[in-house]
N, C-alpha and C positions, 0 to 999 in steps of 0.2 A: 758879364753871362758869354763865352766865346762859341757857345750854339748857336746866339742869334747873333754874333760877330760871323762866323763858318755861313750862316744861311743865308745871311746878306748877302755875301760874296760869294755863291750859290747862284742864287738869285738874280745879283745886276752879270753875273755873266753869261744866264741864258736869257737874259733882258736885251740882250748886247745889239747893237742893230737900230733899235728900238720894235724892232715885235714886241705885238701885245703876248700874253703870256695867261693862260690860269694857271692861279694857283695852288692847289691841294694841298692844306699844313694842316697836319697834329700839334697846333702852336704852344698847351697843354698851359694857356692864356683867358681870359674871361674879359669881354666889353662889355660897352653900353653904360657906365656911370660917367662914363667923358665924352663928350657928341662932337661930329666935325664931319665934313664932307665925304670921309670914308668910311666913322660907324657912328650908327644910330643905335636910340637908345629902348628898342626892342628885344625884347626879356630881359632885362638888361642885370649885370650883374659887377660886384666892384671892379676897377679895375686892379692885378696885381702886376709882378715884376714882364712876367711873359707878357701881359694884354697891351702892355704900355708900350713892349719892342714891336708889337704888331700893328700899332696900332697906327707907332711912329712910323715903321717901316710903309704903313697903308699911303701917310697923305705920302712920304719923301719920295713915294716911286707913281702914283698919281694910281692910286686900286682902288677899290673899290669891295667891301664886305657885307654880300647881298644879307643875311640874316643876321645879318644885325640890324637891317630896319623894318623888315621881313617876317622873323625869326623862325620859329621850322622846329625847336626845341633843343631838348638835350643830348651833344653827344658822349660824354662818361658821366654814366650814376645822374646826378641833379644838376651836372653842370657843362655850360657847349663851351666847350675845350679843344673841336676841329675844325676850321673851316675852309669853305671857301673863296677865294681872291680875285677877283675882272678889275681889268683897268678900266677904271672910273670913265672910259666914257660910252660904255657897257649896260652902263648902269640901268637904264631906260629898258634895255631889251631883255629883265628881267621881270620872269612869266611868275616863279616860285621859289622857296626854301623850303627844305623835311628834311628831316632826319629818315635816314631809311629804315627802318626797323624790319624791313625784309631779307634788307644783306646782314651773314651772320659773321662778325667780326668774333673771332676767336684767337687769345693766344694761350701756347699752352694748355687749350683743356677747356676756359674757362673766357665768361664775357669778356669783351674790351672794349675798347671806344665804338662807335654806334657811327654810318656813312655817312656826312653830306649833303648835300643834293642842292644845286643850285639850275631850275629850269629855266631856258633864254631863249629868245626868237628871234633870229637875227638871216640877214641878204646877203648871199654871197654869190659869186659869178658861179662858182663850180665848186661843187661838198668838198672836194681833195685839197684841195687853195688850203680853206678853212683849216685841214686838219694837222696840214704841214703847218700851217702856224703865219703864212707869208699874210701880208695886209690887201690881199681882194676883198674881203666882206666890210662893207656901208648899208645902214641904210636907204631903204629905197630900190635897191636892187632888183631882178625880178621873181630870185627862186628866195623864197618860207624854205627854214633849218629846225625844226627841234630837236631845240640837243639837253638833252643832260648829264652834268659831270657830276661823276662819281666815284 
């Protein structure tokens, strides 16, 4: 699984310093038959090798995969293979997950994967700090911001 080794290295590099990151990944992995704090049983599919790798990464790095808890539909043909992963500490801020059928994703003129979306509610001191990845966001702050990750 050279791809996963390389991907884990990249994710670790960009997670350095303890900053929270939102990970949008075409994992080509199926989840749902094995549950944990990171992966739920909504719209379950038998875990495959890539699903096991994604699940292991999410647990090891303390991430949460909202669509495995809330559903949202298939991102490729009849399977969910694409995911948005968020820090586990943000799991109570998720308001919805779904597939964005209105976003056309094509490769060589043919439909490819479908975009996964997570709707989240978070509270920040300043919006620009959130988008720069600074850890200044916390529940209970003054401003509310609805964020759709696409």
